[in-house]
N, C-alpha and C positions, 0 to 999 in steps of 0.2 A: 449626431449624438447630442451636441450642445443645443440643437434646436428642440429636441425632445425634453431636455431639462428645462429650457426656457418655457415651453408650453406647460409643463407640470407646475412650474413656479407661478406662471400667470394664472393657471387654473386655481391653484391654492389661494393666491391673492384675491382673485375674483370671488371665490367661495367665502373668504373671510369678509370681504366687503359686503356681500349679500347677507351673510349672517349678521354682521354689524347693523346693516340697514333694517333687517327684520327685527332685530333686538330693539332698536330704537323705536320702530313702529309699535312693537309690543309694549314697551315702557310708556309710550304716549297714550296707548289705549287704556292701560290700567291705572295710570296716574290720575287721581281725582283733580278736577279743575276747581280752583278756588276763586270766589268772587270777593275781592278785598272789601269792597264797599258793603256787601251783604254781611260779611263776617264782622266788620266793625259795628254795623247797625245792631246785629244780634248781641254782640258783646256789650254794647252800650245799653241795650234794653234789659238784658239779664242783670248786669252789674247795677244798673239804675234801680231795678225792682228790689234787689237785695238791699241796697242802701236806703231806699224808701221804706222798706220793711223795718230796717234798723231804726230809722227816724221815728216811725210810728210807735215802735216799742218804747223808745225814750219818751215820747210825748204821753203815751198812755200811762207809763210808770210815774211820770211827774204829776199827771192829773189825779193819780191815785195817792199822791202825797209824798212820793219819794223825792229826795233832793236830786239835783242834776247829776252829781257824781254817782249816786246810787242808781239812778235811772240808766246811766251809761253802763254801769256794771251789769245790770239786769239785761240790757240790750246785748252785751257781749255773751253773757251766759246763754240767753235764749237762742241767739244766732249759732253759737257753737253746738248747742243741743240739736237744733233743727238740721244743721249740716251733717252731724254724725248720724242722726236718725235717717235722713234721706240717703246717706251713703250706705247704711245698713240695709235699707229697703231697695237698693239698687236704682234709686231715682236720681241721685246727684250726678252719677256718671252720664245719664241721658241728658240731664240739664247742661252738663259741661260740654257734651258733644254738640248740642244746639248753640249754647251761649259762648263757647270758647273761653277767651280770656276774661269775659265778664264774670265768670264763676270764681275767678282768682281774687276776688275782693278779699283782702288779707285774712280776715278772721275766719270766713267760711271756707276758703280754699285751703288754709292751713289745717283746720279741723278735718276737712275731707281727706287730706293727705295722710294724716295720722290714723284716722279711722280705717281708711282703705288698706293701709299697711297692716294694721291689726287684724282685719278680716282676712287678708290674703295669707298671712303667716300663722293663723290660729291652728291650722292642721298640724303644725310642727310642735305644738304644745305651748304651755304658758311661759316657760323660761326660754327655751331655745327658739321658739317661734315668735310669739308676741313680744316677749321681754327683750329679745335681742334685735328684732327687726322693726319695731313699731316706729322708730324715728329714722328709718332708712331714707325716706324722702324728706321729711321735715328736719332731720338732724342738721344738714348743711345750712338750712335757713337759720336755725337757732345759732349754730356756731358762728357763721359770718355776720349775723345780726349783732351778736354780743361783741365780736371782734371789732366790727365797725363802730359800734357805740362806744367801746373803750377808746378807740383811736380818736374819734371826734371829741370825746370828753377830755382826753389828754391834750389835744390841740387847744380846746377851749380853756383849759386850766393854764397852759403855758401863755396863751395870749392874755389872759386875765392877770397873770403874774407880771407880764411885761407892761401892763397898763394900756394895752390896745383896746381891751373891752372894759367897760365900766361896771 
């Protein structure tokens, strides 16, 4: 009797081991293989192109007579516009899939996250959709950016009061 129980237990254990091995093989089959060097190169390329575009906008604005500060503002405005436009045309997502972290250049990545949220939730209406969810991705960035800026400012102020900073 004990021998039958032992056989059943061993069969169950063997089945579990086989199922686990099959599952591990399946996971390896469907898990995409990433090439770190290629991903870094694509991110560098895409991020670099975005930054070069921004610098070109600044240079063109300055040649058209804008002061440096105004040229930088024009650059930000145009990059945000292009990011939102490409998000709406479903191009930015494809660019992000290719360029990965390179598309997270702060201003364009942030604009993309806000625009993508607005597009995704527009079906729920202006107030309960777009109005409540537009900052679902960008909100934490804003929150922790402000909180960190406040903390660094407080530390700077205290160090200045203590005479550590001149």
